[in-house]
N, C-alpha and C positions, 0 to 999 in steps of 0.2 A: 504494500499499500504506499502510495507516495505521500509526502508531507501535506500537500494540498488536499488530498482525498481524506487523510486523517483528520485534518482541521475541520473539514465540512462535516464528517461523521461526529466529531466531538461537538460541534455546534448544535447539530440535530438532536443529539442525546441531552444536552444541557437545556436547550429550548423546550424539548418534550417533557423533561423533568419539571421545569419551572411552570409550564402549562398545567401539569397534573396537580402540582402544589397549590396553584392559584384557584383551581376549581374544586378542590376537595373541600367537603363541609367542614367547618370549624365550630367549636363550642363557642357560644355567645355571638355568633355571626349574625343572628337574626335580630333586627331592630324592630320593635313593636311601636308603630307610629302613634298609638294611643297612650303611651307612657310618656309622661312629662319628664324631661331631663332637666335637673337642677344643677347649677353651677355653685350651689351653696358650699359644698365641701364640708358642711357641718360646722363652719366657722362662726355662724351667727351674724349678727349686725353690730354696728358701732355707732354711737351718737357722735356727731361732729358739730362744730360751730364754724360758720363761714362769715365773712365780713364784706358788706356791700356799702357803697356810698349812700349818704343820707340824702333826702329830698332837697336840702339847702345846698348840697355839694361842699359842705365844709367839715364833714366828719363821716364816720362809719357806723353802721348799725349791725348787730349781730343777728344771725339767722341760724336756728338749730335745724339739723336734718339727721336722718339715719341712712347709713349706707351699709352695704354688704361688706362685712370684714374680709380682709385679704390675708393671705398667708405670709406675704413679705411686705416690709415697710414701704419699699419702692412702689409696689402695686397699690397700697393704701394711699400713699401721697398722690399717685396719679388719680385714683378715684375721688379723693377729696378736691383736688384742683379741677377735675372735670366738672364737678358740682359748682365750684366757684366761677368757672368759665361760662357755665350754662346761664347763670344770673340768678337773681333773687326770685323767690316764689311769692314773697309778700310785697304788698304795695309800699311798704316802708323803705325798701332799698332800691338803689339804682345800680345797674351794672357798671363795673369799673374797668372791664377788659375790653380792649378794642374787638370789633366785629371779626370773626374768623380766627381768633386766637385759639390755639390748641396746644396743650402740653404734649410734646412728642415723647418725652421720656424723663423720669426721675431716677436718680442714682444716689444712694446714701453711702458715704464712706464712714462706717462705724468707728474706725480708729481716730479720725479727725472730728467726727460727729458733723460732718460737712454734707450738706444736701445739694446736689446739682440739679437744677431745674432747666430742661432743655425745651424751649417753646419754638413754634414755627414762626416764620417771618412776620406774620400778621401782628405780633406783639409790638413791633417797631415800625411796621410799614406805613401806618397813618400817622400824621403829625398830631401830637397830643395838643389840646387847647390849653397851653400854659403849663407851668409847674404844678398847679393844683391837681390836675388830672394825673399827671405822672406820680406825684406823691400818693394820691389816693389809690391808684393801681398798685404800687409797690406796697403800701401800708396794708391793703386788702389781702395781698398774698402772704406777706410776712407775718401779719397778725394772725391769719388762719393757720399758718405753719406753726407758730409760737404756741398757740392754744391747743391745737390737735396733735402736735408732735414736740412736746417739751424737751425731749432728748436732743433735738437738733440745736447745735450751737451756732452754725453759720449756713448761709444759703449763697450759692454761686449761681447767677443767672447766665444762661446760654441761649442763643438763637441759632437754630439749624446746626447745632453742635459746636459753635464757636462762642468765645467770650464776646460779650457785648458791652460797649462803653457806657451806653445810657439808653433809657427808653424814649425819652423826649428831649434830650439835650440839657437837663438841668441837674440830674443826679449821677454820680459816678458808680457804675457797676463793675468796674474793672477788678474790684476786690470783692470777696464775700461780705454779705451783710449779716448782721446778728439779729435774728428775729425778736429776741427779747427787747431789743432797743426800740421796736416799733409798736410796743403794746400801749 
């Protein structure tokens, strides 16, 4: 048998074995469409406090919510900030995050107790109406982190994975900020 014929025969055997394996019935392979699948993982829920701008535009108001608890802190931060980005449910608060803003990823460095928040470009794409809106946006994020994640000592803001100098030209974000200073 030549080398080429041997390679073809080997490929046929491997493909045949793969085909048999793929079509053999497996235990738990049948999914019942009437059974509701839960992503709960038995972790329960968690009460959180979010901060939104007040109607006068000169301060923040707290809003309590309950979210699905997550296995990892990074995932829980992402869930909390997704609620913050979504905006207030009550008429007492106003949204402080620019339209289209989304947290791409959160990463917590336990050793340094440093939380990295990586937002999409929408956070900085639209000019902020003065320093007040920039301060309200940062305060809403940092106060929410300080209250819901007291173990976090500092927050570094990123946009599309890169350090950002400022949100609106008024506050320096090149260094991590301490959430406790924004309470």
